[in-house]
C-alpha positions as CSV (number, residue, x, y, z in Angstrom):
1,M,10.5,30.6,32.5
2,I,9.8,26.8,32.6
3,L,6.0,26.2,31.9
4,L,5.3,23.0,33.9
5,E,1.7,21.0,33.7
6,G,2.8,19.1,30.3
7,G,2.5,15.4,29.5
8,N,2.4,13.3,32.5
9,V,4.0,10.1,31.2
10,F,7.5,10.9,32.4
11,K,7.8,11.6,36.2
12,N,10.6,11.6,38.8
13,E,10.7,9.5,41.9
14,K,8.6,11.9,43.6
15,G,5.9,11.8,40.9
16,E,6.9,15.4,39.6
17,P,6.7,15.8,35.8
18,L,10.0,15.8,33.8
19,T,8.4,17.5,30.8
20,Q,7.1,21.0,30.6
21,R,4.7,22.9,28.4
22,I,6.0,24.1,25.0
23,T,5.3,27.7,23.7
24,R,3.6,27.9,20.1
25,D,6.6,29.4,18.5
26,N,8.8,26.5,19.4
27,V,6.3,23.8,18.3
28,V,7.1,23.7,14.5
29,P,10.9,23.8,14.9
30,T,10.9,21.1,17.5
31,V,8.7,18.8,15.3
32,Q,10.9,19.6,12.3
33,W,14.0,18.3,14.5
34,L,11.9,15.3,15.2
35,E,11.3,14.8,11.4
36,R,15.2,14.8,11.0
37,L,15.6,12.4,13.8
38,T,12.8,10.0,12.6
39,G,12.6,10.4,8.9
40,L,9.0,10.7,9.3
41,N,6.5,13.3,7.9
42,L,5.4,14.9,11.1
43,V,4.8,18.8,10.5
44,D,1.9,17.6,8.3
45,N,0.5,15.5,10.6
46,M,0.0,17.6,13.9
47,L,-3.0,16.4,15.7
48,G,-5.4,18.1,18.2
49,S,-4.4,21.5,19.5
50,T,-0.7,21.0,18.7
51,G,0.6,24.3,17.6
52,R,-2.7,26.0,17.8
53,K,-2.7,27.4,21.2
54,E,-0.3,29.6,23.1
55,T,1.1,26.5,24.8
56,S,0.9,22.9,24.6
57,G,1.1,20.4,27.3
58,D,2.6,17.9,24.7
59,L,2.8,17.3,21.0
60,D,0.5,14.8,19.4
61,L,1.9,13.7,16.1
62,G,0.1,11.1,13.8
63,V,2.3,8.3,12.3
64,D,1.0,6.1,9.4
65,E,0.7,2.5,10.8
66,T,1.1,1.0,7.5
67,K,4.6,2.4,7.0
68,I,6.1,1.8,10.2
69,D,5.2,0.2,13.8
70,K,5.9,1.1,17.3
71,Q,8.8,-1.1,17.9
72,T,10.5,-0.3,14.7
73,L,10.4,3.4,15.7
74,I,11.7,2.7,19.2
75,N,14.5,0.7,17.8
76,Q,15.4,3.6,15.3
77,L,15.4,6.0,18.2
78,L,17.5,3.8,20.3
79,G,20.0,3.7,17.3
80,K,20.1,7.5,17.4
81,K,21.3,7.3,21.0
82,V,17.7,8.3,22.6
83,K,17.9,6.9,26.1
84,A,15.6,3.9,26.7
85,E,14.1,5.7,29.9
86,D,13.0,8.6,27.7
87,L,10.8,6.3,25.7
88,R,7.3,4.7,26.6
89,K,4.9,2.5,24.7
90,S,1.1,2.5,25.4
91,G,-1.9,1.5,23.3
92,D,-1.5,3.1,19.9
93,S,1.4,5.4,20.9
94,V,5.0,5.7,21.5
95,H,6.0,8.4,24.0
96,Y,9.1,10.4,24.0
97,K,10.8,12.8,26.4
98,A,12.1,15.1,23.7
99,P,14.4,18.1,24.1
100,I,12.8,21.3,23.1
101,L,14.5,22.3,19.9
102,G,16.7,19.3,20.0
103,D,18.6,20.9,22.9
104,E,18.4,19.6,26.4
105,A,19.3,23.0,27.8
106,N,15.6,24.0,26.8
107,G,13.9,21.4,28.9
108,Y,11.8,18.5,27.4
109,V,8.3,18.1,26.1
110,Q,6.3,15.1,25.8
111,V,5.9,13.7,22.3
112,D,3.1,11.3,21.7
113,F,3.7,9.6,18.2
114,M,0.2,8.2,17.6
115,F,-0.3,5.4,15.1
116,G,-3.1,5.0,12.9
117,D,-4.3,6.7,9.7
118,P,-3.2,10.4,9.9
119,E,-5.6,12.0,7.6
120,W,-8.4,10.4,9.8
121,Q,-6.8,11.3,12.9
122,K,-6.7,15.0,11.7
123,F,-10.5,14.9,11.6
124,S,-11.2,12.5,14.6
125,L,-8.7,14.3,16.9
126,T,-9.4,17.8,16.0
127,G,-8.5,20.1,18.9
128,S,-10.7,22.7,20.6
129,P,-10.6,26.4,19.5
130,E,-8.4,28.8,21.6
131,G,-10.3,30.1,24.6
132,S,-12.7,27.0,24.7
133,P,-13.1,25.2,28.3
134,Y,-13.7,22.2,26.3
135,K,-10.9,19.5,25.3
136,G,-11.1,17.0,22.6
137,L,-12.3,14.5,25.1
138,H,-15.5,16.6,25.7
139,R,-16.1,16.5,21.9
140,H,-15.8,12.8,21.9
141,I,-18.3,12.6,24.7
142,L,-20.6,14.6,23.1
143,L,-20.3,12.9,19.8
144,S,-20.9,9.6,21.6
145,S,-24.0,10.7,23.1
146,I,-25.4,11.8,19.9
147,A,-24.5,8.5,18.2
148,K,-26.1,6.5,20.8
149,F,-29.5,8.2,20.1
150,Y,-29.2,6.8,16.5
151,G,-28.5,3.4,17.6
152,L,-24.7,3.9,17.0
153,K,-21.3,4.2,18.4
154,W,-18.6,6.9,17.9
155,S,-15.0,5.8,17.9
156,Q,-12.2,8.2,17.6
157,K,-10.2,5.3,16.0
158,Y,-12.8,3.5,13.7
159,G,-15.5,6.0,13.1
160,L,-19.3,5.2,13.4
161,I,-20.1,1.6,14.7
162,S,-23.3,-0.1,14.6
163,R,-24.4,-0.9,18.4
164,A,-26.4,-3.9,17.1
165,S,-23.8,-5.7,15.1
166,N,-20.6,-3.7,16.1
167,E,-19.6,-3.3,12.8
168,V,-18.1,-0.3,11.4
169,I,-20.5,1.6,9.4
170,T,-18.4,4.5,8.0
171,K,-15.1,6.3,8.4
172,D,-16.0,8.9,5.9
173,P,-16.1,12.4,7.7
174,Q,-18.8,13.9,5.5
175,E,-20.9,10.7,5.8
176,I,-20.5,10.8,9.7
177,A,-21.4,14.5,9.9
178,D,-24.5,13.7,7.7
179,K,-25.7,10.8,9.9
180,L,-25.1,12.4,13.3
181,L,-25.7,16.2,12.7
182,G,-27.4,16.4,9.2
183,G,-24.4,18.9,8.6
184,T,-20.9,19.3,7.2
185,V,-17.6,18.1,8.5
186,K,-17.1,22.0,9.6
187,D,-20.0,21.4,12.0
188,M,-18.1,18.7,13.8
189,Q,-15.2,20.7,14.6
190,S,-15.8,21.4,18.2
191,V,-18.4,21.2,21.0
192,E,-19.5,24.7,20.2
193,S,-20.0,23.9,16.5
194,I,-21.8,20.8,17.1
195,I,-24.3,22.5,19.6
196,R,-24.9,25.2,17.2
197,K,-26.0,22.7,14.4
198,I,-28.2,20.4,16.5
199,K,-29.8,23.0,19.0
200,N,-33.0,23.3,17.1
201,D,-33.3,19.7,16.6
202,P,-36.6,18.3,18.2
203,N,-34.7,15.5,19.6
204,Y,-32.0,17.9,21.2
205,E,-32.4,16.9,24.8
206,Q,-32.2,13.1,24.1
207,L,-29.2,13.8,21.7
208,V,-27.2,15.4,24.5
209,K,-28.4,13.5,27.6
210,D,-25.5,11.5,28.2
211,A,-23.1,14.3,27.4
212,K,-25.0,16.7,29.8
213,E,-24.5,14.1,32.7
214,S,-20.8,13.6,31.9
215,F,-20.0,17.3,31.4
216,E,-21.7,18.0,34.8
217,K,-19.4,15.5,36.7
218,A,-16.6,17.8,35.1
219,Q,-18.4,21.0,36.3
220,L,-19.0,22.0,32.7
221,V,-22.3,23.1,30.9
222,L,-23.1,22.8,27.4
223,P,-23.2,25.9,25.3
224,E,-26.7,25.4,24.6
225,D,-27.6,28.7,22.8
226,R,-25.9,31.5,20.9
227,A,-25.9,33.5,24.1
228,C,-23.6,31.1,25.7
229,L,-21.3,30.5,23.2
230,P,-17.6,31.5,23.4
231,G,-17.0,35.3,23.2
232,T,-19.9,36.4,25.1
233,G,-20.1,37.5,28.6
234,E,-23.2,35.2,29.4
235,W,-21.0,32.0,28.1
236,F,-18.1,33.0,30.8
237,R,-20.7,33.7,33.6
238,Q,-22.4,30.4,33.2
239,I,-19.0,28.5,33.1
240,L,-17.8,30.3,36.2
241,T,-21.1,30.0,38.1
242,K,-21.1,26.2,37.4
243,S,-17.5,26.0,38.6
244,V,-18.0,27.3,42.0
């Protein structure tokens, strides 16, 4: 069965995706094939929800930008007979329409080689837990809302930034967790864990003000108490009620 709705960089003339979703059991073998193709350490640098959920729309892979740049990777792939039309470059990423398990007969999945500091990316681009209605984007929105209250900006690439001077304050995960949540790195793993940590903060409403407005536009609600956290009927009832 072909699972569409994958990455959306590669499309045909009708706007239909040329890539598909990849099942969890095919993720690591495909990434291992990509390691052999590129010579990069990729299995240890799978980002976001890659390999964590039953299926993935694309494969997000961290690449150390101090060791290779985007054009060099593209040139290397072209040298390995990868077609130019199967490669795209945007922002900090190189996109590749890669054959699943290295075999075109299995269809294609979009691979996003994301250039930066892989260790930081593993923290910054943490994926949502299985069954959560929230995506990584929603986690960033919530962290940005909290950071704003403290006169800071949250950047998934640079860390915490001063709103006044625009200077980077810290890129240390534990220091960020302490400044924003008064907690640990584990508390920052998801929308759900963040809310659990700050729910009883006297400034809670101001901390999540911007996030609530953004979530409402996406027909989502914040999991504002334990009764509304994943795994409970009330949580699902509120999500469904908000969506209709």
